[in-house]
C-alpha positions as CSV (number, residue, x, y, z in Angstrom):
1,M,21.3,5.1,44.8
2,T,23.2,7.5,46.6
3,S,21.9,10.2,48.9
4,T,24.7,12.2,48.8
5,L,26.6,14.7,46.0
6,P,29.1,12.9,44.0
7,A,32.4,15.1,44.7
8,K,33.4,16.5,41.4
9,V,29.3,17.2,40.5
10,T,29.0,20.9,40.1
11,A,26.3,23.3,38.7
12,S,27.3,26.6,37.5
13,T,25.2,29.4,38.6
14,S,24.8,32.9,37.4
15,Q,25.6,35.8,40.1
16,H,22.1,35.4,41.4
17,G,22.6,31.7,41.8
18,T,20.4,30.4,38.7
19,I,21.2,27.7,36.5
20,G,22.7,28.6,33.2
21,G,22.3,32.3,34.0
22,V,19.0,31.6,33.2
23,P,16.9,35.0,34.9
24,G,14.1,32.9,37.5
25,A,15.9,29.5,36.6
26,P,16.0,26.6,39.6
27,S,18.7,27.5,42.4
28,R,22.5,25.7,42.2
29,T,21.8,24.0,45.5
30,R,18.3,22.7,43.8
31,A,20.7,21.3,40.8
32,Q,23.0,19.9,43.2
33,A,20.4,17.9,45.5
34,L,18.7,16.5,41.7
35,L,22.2,15.0,40.8
36,A,23.2,13.9,44.0
37,R,20.3,10.8,42.8
38,V,22.5,9.5,40.4
39,T,23.2,6.2,41.0
40,G,26.3,5.0,43.2
41,G,28.2,8.5,43.7
42,Y,30.4,8.0,40.2
43,D,32.0,11.1,38.7
44,T,33.9,9.9,36.0
45,G,34.8,12.0,33.2
46,G,32.1,14.7,33.8
47,T,30.5,16.3,30.9
48,E,29.2,20.5,31.0
49,V,25.6,20.7,29.7
50,Q,24.9,24.3,28.3
51,A,21.3,26.7,29.2
52,P,19.7,26.8,25.6
53,F,18.6,30.6,26.6
54,T,22.2,31.5,27.3
55,G,24.8,29.1,26.0
56,N,25.9,29.4,29.7
57,P,26.7,26.1,31.8
58,I,23.8,24.6,33.6
59,A,26.3,21.6,35.0
60,T,29.2,19.4,34.9
61,L,27.6,16.0,35.0
62,P,29.0,13.0,36.7
63,Q,29.5,10.0,34.0
64,A,28.4,6.2,34.4
65,T,31.6,3.7,33.5
66,D,29.8,0.8,31.3
67,A,30.8,-1.2,34.6
68,E,28.9,1.2,37.0
69,A,25.9,1.0,34.4
70,R,25.9,-2.8,34.9
71,A,26.5,-2.4,38.5
72,A,23.0,-0.3,38.3
73,Y,21.1,-3.4,37.0
74,S,22.6,-5.6,40.0
75,G,20.7,-3.6,42.2
76,A,17.7,-3.0,40.2
77,R,17.1,-6.7,39.9
78,Q,17.6,-7.3,43.6
79,A,15.1,-4.4,43.5
80,Q,12.6,-5.8,41.4
81,R,12.3,-9.2,43.2
82,S,10.5,-6.8,46.1
83,W,8.8,-4.5,43.8
84,S,7.1,-6.9,41.7
85,A,5.4,-8.7,45.2
86,V,3.8,-5.3,46.1
87,P,0.1,-5.7,45.4
88,V,-0.9,-3.9,42.1
89,A,-3.4,-1.6,44.0
90,E,-0.9,-0.2,45.7
91,R,1.2,0.3,42.8
92,Q,-1.7,2.3,41.5
93,R,-2.3,4.2,45.0
94,I,1.5,5.4,44.3
95,L,0.9,6.9,40.7
96,L,-2.2,8.8,41.7
97,R,-0.4,10.2,44.5
98,L,3.0,11.3,42.3
99,Q,0.0,12.7,39.6
100,D,-1.0,15.1,42.5
101,L,3.0,15.8,43.1
102,V,3.4,16.5,39.6
103,L,0.6,19.1,39.3
104,D,1.1,20.8,43.0
105,R,4.8,21.4,41.9
106,Q,4.4,22.2,38.2
107,D,6.5,25.5,39.0
108,E,9.1,23.6,39.6
109,V,9.6,21.7,36.9
110,L,8.5,24.2,34.7
111,D,11.5,26.0,35.0
112,L,13.7,23.3,34.5
113,I,12.5,22.0,31.4
114,Q,12.8,25.6,30.0
115,A,16.3,25.8,31.4
116,E,17.5,22.7,29.9
117,T,15.3,22.6,26.4
118,G,14.6,26.4,26.1
119,K,11.3,26.0,24.8
120,S,8.2,27.7,26.2
121,R,6.8,28.0,29.4
122,M,3.5,26.7,27.5
123,D,5.1,23.9,25.2
124,A,7.1,22.8,28.9
125,F,3.5,22.5,29.8
126,D,2.4,20.1,27.7
127,E,5.1,17.8,29.6
128,V,3.4,18.5,32.6
129,A,0.1,17.7,31.6
130,A,1.4,14.5,30.0
131,A,3.2,13.2,33.1
132,A,-0.4,13.9,35.0
133,L,-2.2,11.8,32.4
134,C,0.0,9.0,32.2
135,A,0.1,8.4,36.2
136,S,-3.5,9.1,36.5
137,Y,-4.3,6.6,33.5
138,Y,-1.9,3.9,35.1
139,G,-2.7,4.5,38.7
140,K,-6.8,3.6,37.7
141,H,-6.5,1.1,35.1
142,S,-3.3,-1.2,35.9
143,A,-5.2,-3.6,38.2
144,K,-7.8,-4.5,35.3
145,L,-5.2,-4.4,32.6
146,L,-2.9,-6.8,34.4
147,G,-5.6,-9.2,35.6
148,A,-5.7,-12.8,34.9
149,K,-8.6,-13.1,31.8
150,R,-10.6,-15.7,30.6
151,R,-9.3,-17.6,27.4
152,A,-11.7,-19.9,25.7
153,G,-10.6,-23.6,25.9
154,A,-9.9,-26.1,23.5
155,L,-13.4,-27.7,24.7
156,P,-16.1,-26.1,26.5
157,V,-16.8,-26.6,29.9
158,L,-13.6,-29.3,30.5
159,T,-10.7,-27.5,29.6
160,R,-10.5,-24.0,31.4
161,A,-7.9,-21.6,29.9
162,S,-6.5,-18.2,31.1
163,E,-3.8,-15.4,30.4
164,V,-1.9,-14.4,33.2
165,R,0.8,-11.6,32.9
166,H,4.3,-11.8,34.6
167,P,6.4,-8.3,34.7
168,K,9.7,-8.9,32.3
169,G,12.1,-8.1,35.1
170,V,13.9,-5.2,34.4
171,A,13.3,-2.4,31.6
172,G,16.0,-0.3,30.2
173,I,14.8,3.0,29.0
174,I,16.9,5.8,27.0
175,S,15.3,8.7,26.9
176,P,15.6,11.7,24.3
177,W,16.5,15.5,25.0
178,N,13.4,17.1,23.4
179,Y,10.5,15.9,25.7
180,P,12.5,15.0,29.2
181,L,9.5,14.9,31.7
182,A,6.8,13.5,29.3
183,L,8.7,10.9,27.9
184,T,9.9,9.9,30.8
185,A,6.6,9.5,32.4
186,L,5.0,7.9,29.1
187,D,7.6,5.4,29.6
188,V,8.7,4.5,33.4
189,L,5.8,5.0,34.9
190,P,4.1,1.6,33.1
191,A,6.6,0.0,33.4
192,L,7.2,0.4,37.2
193,A,3.2,-0.4,37.2
194,A,3.7,-3.5,35.5
195,G,6.1,-4.8,38.8
196,N,9.1,-4.4,36.7
197,A,12.2,-2.0,38.1
198,V,13.9,0.2,35.6
199,V,17.3,1.9,35.0
200,Q,16.5,4.4,32.7
201,K,19.4,6.8,30.9
202,P,18.0,10.2,30.1
203,D,19.7,12.5,27.5
204,N,22.9,14.3,29.1
205,Q,21.4,17.8,28.6
206,T,17.7,17.2,29.9
207,C,18.3,14.7,33.0
208,L,17.3,16.7,35.8
209,S,13.4,17.0,34.8
210,A,13.7,13.2,34.8
211,L,15.9,13.1,38.2
212,W,13.0,15.9,39.3
213,L,10.1,13.0,38.4
214,H,12.2,10.2,40.4
215,E,12.3,12.4,43.4
216,L,8.6,12.9,43.2
217,A,7.5,9.2,42.5
218,C,10.1,8.3,45.7
219,E,7.9,10.7,48.0
220,A,4.8,9.4,46.8
221,G,6.0,5.7,47.9
222,L,8.1,4.0,45.2
223,P,11.0,2.4,46.7
224,E,14.4,4.4,45.6
225,D,16.1,1.5,43.8
226,A,13.1,0.4,41.8
227,W,13.8,3.2,39.2
228,T,17.3,3.8,38.7
229,I,18.6,6.9,36.8
230,V,22.2,6.0,35.1
231,L,24.0,9.0,33.2
232,G,26.4,8.9,30.9
233,R,27.1,8.6,27.0
234,G,25.3,6.3,24.9
235,S,28.9,5.1,23.5
236,V,30.2,4.3,26.9
237,I,27.1,2.5,28.3
238,G,24.6,1.9,25.6
239,D,26.3,-1.7,25.6
240,A,25.5,-2.1,29.0
241,I,21.7,-1.1,28.7
242,V,21.1,-3.3,25.6
243,E,22.9,-6.3,27.0
244,E,21.5,-6.4,30.7
245,S,18.1,-5.2,30.0
246,D,14.9,-7.7,30.0
247,Y,13.0,-4.8,27.8
248,V,14.5,-2.0,26.3
249,G,12.3,1.1,25.4
250,F,14.5,3.8,23.0
251,T,12.9,7.2,21.7
252,G,15.2,9.1,19.6
253,S,16.8,9.0,15.8
254,T,15.7,6.6,13.4
255,P,19.6,5.5,12.4
256,T,20.5,5.1,16.0
257,G,17.2,3.2,16.8
258,K,18.2,0.8,13.8
259,R,21.2,-0.1,15.4
260,L,20.1,-0.6,18.4
261,A,17.6,-3.1,17.0
262,G,20.2,-5.2,15.4
263,Q,22.2,-5.3,18.8
264,I,18.8,-6.2,20.7
265,A,17.7,-9.1,18.3
266,E,21.3,-11.0,19.0
267,R,19.5,-11.3,22.8
268,L,16.1,-12.2,21.5
269,T,15.2,-9.3,23.8
270,S,11.8,-7.5,23.2
271,F,11.9,-4.0,22.4
272,S,9.9,-0.8,21.5
273,L,11.8,2.0,19.2
274,E,9.6,5.4,18.8
275,L,12.0,7.2,15.6
276,G,12.0,10.3,13.5
277,G,8.9,11.2,11.1
278,K,8.2,13.3,8.3
279,N,4.7,13.7,9.5
280,P,2.2,15.6,6.5
281,M,-0.9,17.5,7.1
282,I,-3.7,17.5,4.6
283,V,-6.2,20.7,4.3
284,L,-9.3,19.5,2.5
285,D,-11.3,21.7,0.3
286,D,-13.9,21.9,2.7
287,A,-11.7,22.9,6.0
288,K,-12.5,26.1,8.1
289,V,-9.2,27.9,6.7
290,D,-8.7,30.1,9.8
291,A,-9.2,27.4,12.1
292,A,-6.6,24.6,9.9
293,A,-4.3,27.6,9.9
294,K,-4.2,28.3,13.5
295,G,-4.0,24.7,14.0
296,A,-1.1,24.6,11.8
297,V,0.7,27.1,13.7
298,T,0.7,24.8,16.5
299,A,1.3,21.8,14.5
300,C,4.1,23.1,13.2
301,F,6.1,24.9,15.4
302,S,5.2,23.7,19.2
303,S,8.6,23.2,21.0
304,A,9.8,25.0,18.3
305,G,9.5,22.1,16.1
306,Q,11.4,19.8,18.1
307,L,8.6,17.3,18.1
308,C,8.6,13.8,16.8
309,V,5.0,14.3,15.7
310,S,5.1,17.8,14.4
311,V,3.8,18.6,11.4
312,E,6.6,19.5,8.5
313,R,4.6,19.1,5.1
314,I,1.2,20.6,4.2
315,Y,-0.8,20.0,1.6
316,V,-3.4,22.6,0.6
317,H,-6.3,22.2,-1.7
318,E,-5.3,24.6,-4.6
319,S,-9.1,26.1,-4.0
320,V,-8.4,27.2,-0.6
321,K,-4.4,27.3,-0.8
322,E,-3.9,30.7,-1.1
323,E,-6.4,31.7,1.7
324,F,-4.9,29.5,3.9
325,T,-1.2,30.4,3.0
326,R,-2.1,33.6,3.6
327,A,-3.6,33.2,6.7
328,F,-0.7,30.7,8.3
329,V,1.9,33.3,7.1
330,A,0.3,36.1,8.9
331,Q,-0.4,33.9,12.2
332,T,3.1,32.9,12.4
333,E,4.4,36.2,12.2
334,R,3.0,36.9,15.1
335,L,4.2,34.5,17.3
336,R,7.2,35.7,19.9
337,L,10.4,34.1,20.5
338,G,11.6,35.5,23.9
339,A,13.8,33.6,26.9
340,E,11.3,34.6,29.1
341,L,10.7,30.9,32.3
342,D,7.0,32.5,32.1
343,F,4.1,32.4,29.4
344,S,5.0,36.0,27.3
345,A,6.9,33.8,24.5
346,D,5.3,31.6,22.3
347,I,8.3,30.0,20.8
348,G,11.3,29.1,22.7
349,S,14.9,28.5,21.6
350,L,16.4,25.5,19.8
351,T,18.3,22.9,22.6
352,S,21.7,22.5,21.1
353,A,23.9,23.9,18.2
354,D,23.4,20.4,16.1
355,Q,19.9,21.2,15.3
356,L,20.4,24.7,14.7
357,D,22.9,23.7,12.2
358,T,20.9,21.0,10.6
359,I,17.8,23.8,10.4
360,T,20.2,26.2,8.5
361,R,21.7,24.1,6.4
362,H,18.1,22.7,5.0
363,V,16.6,26.1,4.8
364,E,19.6,27.4,2.9
365,D,19.7,24.2,0.4
366,A,15.8,24.9,0.0
367,R,16.5,28.6,-0.7
368,G,19.8,28.3,-3.1
369,K,18.1,25.4,-5.4
370,G,15.1,27.8,-5.5
371,A,12.4,27.4,-3.1
372,T,10.5,30.8,-1.6
373,V,11.0,31.7,2.0
374,L,7.5,33.3,3.0
375,T,8.5,33.8,6.3
376,G,11.2,33.3,8.9
377,G,14.4,31.6,7.6
378,R,17.1,33.0,10.1
379,A,18.5,32.7,13.0
380,R,18.4,35.5,15.5
381,P,21.4,35.5,18.0
382,E,20.5,38.9,19.3
383,L,17.8,36.9,21.4
384,G,20.1,33.7,22.4
385,P,22.7,31.8,20.8
386,L,20.2,29.1,19.4
387,F,17.3,30.9,18.2
388,Y,15.8,30.1,14.9
389,E,12.2,31.9,13.2
390,P,9.4,29.8,12.5
391,T,9.8,29.3,8.7
392,V,7.7,28.5,5.8
393,L,8.1,27.5,2.6
394,T,6.9,27.1,-0.5
395,D,8.2,25.7,-4.2
396,V,10.1,23.0,-2.7
397,T,11.2,20.0,-5.2
398,P,12.4,16.3,-4.7
399,E,16.2,17.6,-4.9
400,M,15.9,19.9,-1.2
401,T,17.1,18.0,1.4
402,V,14.1,19.5,3.1
403,Y,11.8,17.7,0.8
404,A,12.1,14.0,2.4
405,E,14.8,14.3,5.2
406,E,13.2,14.9,8.8
407,T,14.7,18.4,9.9
408,F,13.0,18.5,13.4
409,G,13.0,22.1,13.9
410,P,10.6,25.0,13.3
411,V,10.3,24.7,9.3
412,V,7.2,23.7,7.0
413,S,6.9,23.5,3.1
414,I,3.8,23.9,1.9
415,Y,2.1,22.3,-1.5
416,G,-0.8,22.4,-3.2
417,Y,-2.8,19.6,-4.8
418,T,-6.3,19.2,-6.7
419,D,-6.9,15.2,-6.3
420,L,-7.4,14.2,-2.9
421,D,-5.6,10.9,-4.3
422,E,-3.0,12.4,-4.9
423,A,-2.5,14.5,-1.4
424,V,-3.2,10.9,0.3
425,D,-0.7,9.5,-2.1
426,N,2.2,12.3,-1.3
427,A,1.4,12.1,2.0
428,N,2.4,8.7,2.5
429,A,5.5,8.6,-0.3
430,T,7.8,8.4,3.0
431,A,9.8,5.6,4.7
432,Y,8.1,7.3,8.0
433,G,4.5,6.8,9.6
434,L,4.6,8.4,12.7
435,N,1.7,11.0,13.2
436,A,-0.6,13.0,10.3
437,S,-3.4,16.0,10.6
438,V,-6.8,15.9,8.2
439,W,-8.7,19.1,8.2
440,S,-12.5,19.1,7.0
441,R,-15.7,20.4,8.1
442,N,-17.0,17.3,7.7
443,G,-16.1,14.8,10.5
444,A,-16.6,11.6,8.6
445,R,-15.1,12.8,5.9
446,G,-11.9,13.4,7.8
447,R,-11.8,10.4,9.4
448,A,-12.1,8.3,6.0
449,V,-9.0,10.2,4.9
450,A,-7.3,9.7,7.9
451,A,-7.9,6.0,7.6
452,R,-6.0,6.1,4.4
453,I,-2.6,7.5,5.6
454,R,0.2,4.9,6.4
455,A,1.0,6.6,10.1
456,G,0.7,5.1,13.8
457,T,-1.5,8.4,14.9
458,V,-3.7,10.3,12.6
459,N,-5.5,13.6,14.2
460,V,-8.6,15.2,12.4
461,N,-8.9,19.0,12.9
462,E,-6.4,18.6,15.3
463,G,-2.2,18.8,14.6
464,F,-1.0,16.2,17.0
465,A,-2.1,16.8,20.5
466,A,-5.6,15.0,20.4
467,S,-3.9,11.7,19.6
468,F,-1.1,12.7,22.0
469,G,-3.2,13.8,25.3
470,S,-5.4,10.4,24.6
471,I,-3.1,8.3,26.9
472,D,-6.0,5.2,26.5
473,A,-5.0,4.9,22.9
474,P,-1.9,3.1,21.5
475,M,1.0,5.7,19.7
476,G,3.8,4.7,17.9
477,G,4.9,4.6,14.3
478,V,5.2,2.2,11.1
479,G,8.4,2.1,9.0
480,D,10.7,4.0,9.9
481,S,9.3,5.8,12.7
482,G,9.5,2.9,15.0
483,V,8.3,-0.1,16.3
484,G,5.9,-0.8,19.3
485,R,3.4,1.2,21.3
486,R,3.4,3.3,24.4
487,N,-0.1,4.2,25.9
488,G,-3.0,2.5,26.5
489,A,-3.1,-1.4,27.5
490,D,-0.3,-1.7,24.7
491,G,1.8,0.8,27.1
492,I,2.2,-1.4,30.0
493,L,1.7,-4.9,28.3
494,R,4.6,-4.4,26.5
495,Y,6.3,-4.6,29.9
496,T,5.1,-8.3,30.5
497,E,5.2,-11.7,29.7
498,S,2.3,-13.8,29.1
499,Q,1.5,-17.2,30.3
500,T,-1.7,-19.1,29.3
501,I,-2.4,-21.5,32.3
502,A,-5.1,-24.4,30.6
503,A,-6.4,-26.8,33.3
504,Q,-8.1,-30.0,31.6
505,R,-11.1,-32.2,33.3
506,G,-12.9,-35.3,32.6
507,L,-12.6,-36.0,29.0
508,R,-8.8,-36.4,27.9
509,L,-7.7,-35.3,24.4
510,R,-6.8,-38.7,23.3
511,P,-8.7,-41.5,22.3
512,F,-10.3,-43.1,25.1
513,R,-8.5,-47.2,26.1
514,G,-9.7,-49.4,23.2
515,M,-10.9,-46.6,20.7
516,P,-9.5,-46.4,17.3
517,P,-7.7,-43.3,16.6
518,K,-9.6,-43.4,13.1
519,L,-13.3,-43.1,14.9
520,W,-11.7,-40.5,17.7
521,T,-10.6,-38.2,14.8
522,R,-14.1,-38.4,12.7
523,L,-15.7,-38.3,16.6
524,M,-13.8,-34.7,17.0
525,S,-13.8,-33.2,13.8
526,R,-17.6,-33.3,13.9
527,G,-17.6,-31.8,17.5
528,V,-14.8,-28.9,16.3
529,K,-17.6,-28.2,13.1
530,A,-20.4,-27.7,15.5
531,M,-18.3,-25.7,18.0
532,R,-18.5,-22.9,15.8
533,H,-22.3,-22.8,16.5
534,L,-22.0,-22.1,19.9
535,P,-22.6,-18.6,21.1
536,R,-19.6,-16.4,21.9
C-alpha cells in the first residue's frame, strides 16, 4: 500500500473543483488522496469513470496487471500472520472505533456515494447505516462467535471434544457498484474480525467509497496491509483473485457468479456468492392497503431499483388490487427525481448507460407486446444522462422479457390473484430466490405465508429493510441467487476453518487386552443405546 499518488492518476473536476462536475461533491484533492491508497502505486491502463448525475469524468483510475494483483497477495499473506496474532478483543475495539468514525464523518461518504452511484442521499444513508451496524455487531460479538465451543465427546466424561476456529488466510472480495460502502463493510469487516487479511477488488465505478472506508479503518487502528484494495478489470485480474485467495466472496450477476464458481471449484476453495433476483411481493386480502402501497414504493424504487433485494413483481389479491394499484401509482407519481447532494430528492439517477439500456429495452419490449404502463416508462435526460422514471406495469405476460428476467431498475409489474396457493406458486416460479415481501394485518398469517416462499430472506410488512438491517440474521440467496450467507454468525464463520480437538482419557475405544472383540462390540452397543437416555 503506497502513501504517494501514482504519477498518472488524475481526478477530473469542474471549475469549482468538484468531482465529475457535481455541485457540492468532494474536491479533486480528496479524490486524489483516496486514490493514493491503491496498492503498489501501479498506473497501468488507466480507465476513466463518469459521474452518473452529469456524465462528466470523476477520475482516471490506475489499473492493476495480473502480476501486480498477485503481488498484493504476497504482501497480504505476510500481513495476515501478524494480524491473526492480534487478540480478538483488540480487533473488536478497532471495529467499534470504526463505527464511530463512519457515523461522525458520514457527510464525506454520503457525497462520495452520491457522486459515484447517482443515488439519492437517503438511499446513500442506508449504506452508512449498514456499515455502522456491521462494525458494531462484529465489534461486540466476534469473540463469542469465534471462541472455542465444547462438543459432546464419544464417551461421556472420558472424551473431551471441542471445536476451534482458525482464519482461512487471505480472503478475496469482489464488490459490486450498486452498494459500494455497505457491501464492502458487510463482507470485509467480518473477514478481518476473523483474523484474515483481505484483498478487495471494488468495481471501478465506485471504488472511492471502499477506499474511504479503508482509510477510516486504518485510522481506527487496522494495520494498513491487512486490507489491500486493488483496482482493475475483472478480465485482467479476476484469475489472480480466484487463484490466490483462500476464500472468495463475490457479489454481482448470476452469469458471472456461475463462471467464478466453476473456476473456484477447480481449486476446492470455499466461497460465497450473492447474485441476482426477481423478488416478489404478495399483498394478502387483509393487508392495510395504504401501508402496503407505501412499503411497495420503497421496496421497488430505493436506489432507483438497483438493489439486489428490491421488488420487481407484486401479486395483489383481486379484492384489493384496484385500491392498492390506485394508491401505489399515486404515491409513485409523487416521487421527486433529482441530482442534488441533499435530502430533497426521493430518487436519484441510474449508475450506468448499460443499466439504462437494459431498463429501456425491458419496458419497450413489454409495451410493444401489450403491457400497460400505468406510470413512468421513459428516460428523463433533462435531469441527467441516466435518469429513468419509476415505472409501474400491468398486463405483463410470460413472453415479455420483464416477466422473468431481472431488470435491476425502477420497474415493477403488478399481477392479480384470487387463490393464495396460486400467489405463492407464482412467487416461487423462478430460478431466483433472494428476497421476498408479504403484507397482512395478521402477523402470524404473514409469517406463515413467508415460510412458504423459496427465498433466503422474507420480510413481513416490509420490503427489504427489516431483514437487511438485522445484522444478527443471515442473508443470502438460494438457486440462481447465490450460495452462502453474510451477516450473523454465518457471516464471520464462513471466513474460518473449523477444527475438532478431541482428547481421550481412561477407557480406550478398542477392546481391553484379552477381551474378545464380539464381547466388546456387544458392550459398546448397549452403552450407545443407554447414552440416548442421558440428559443433554
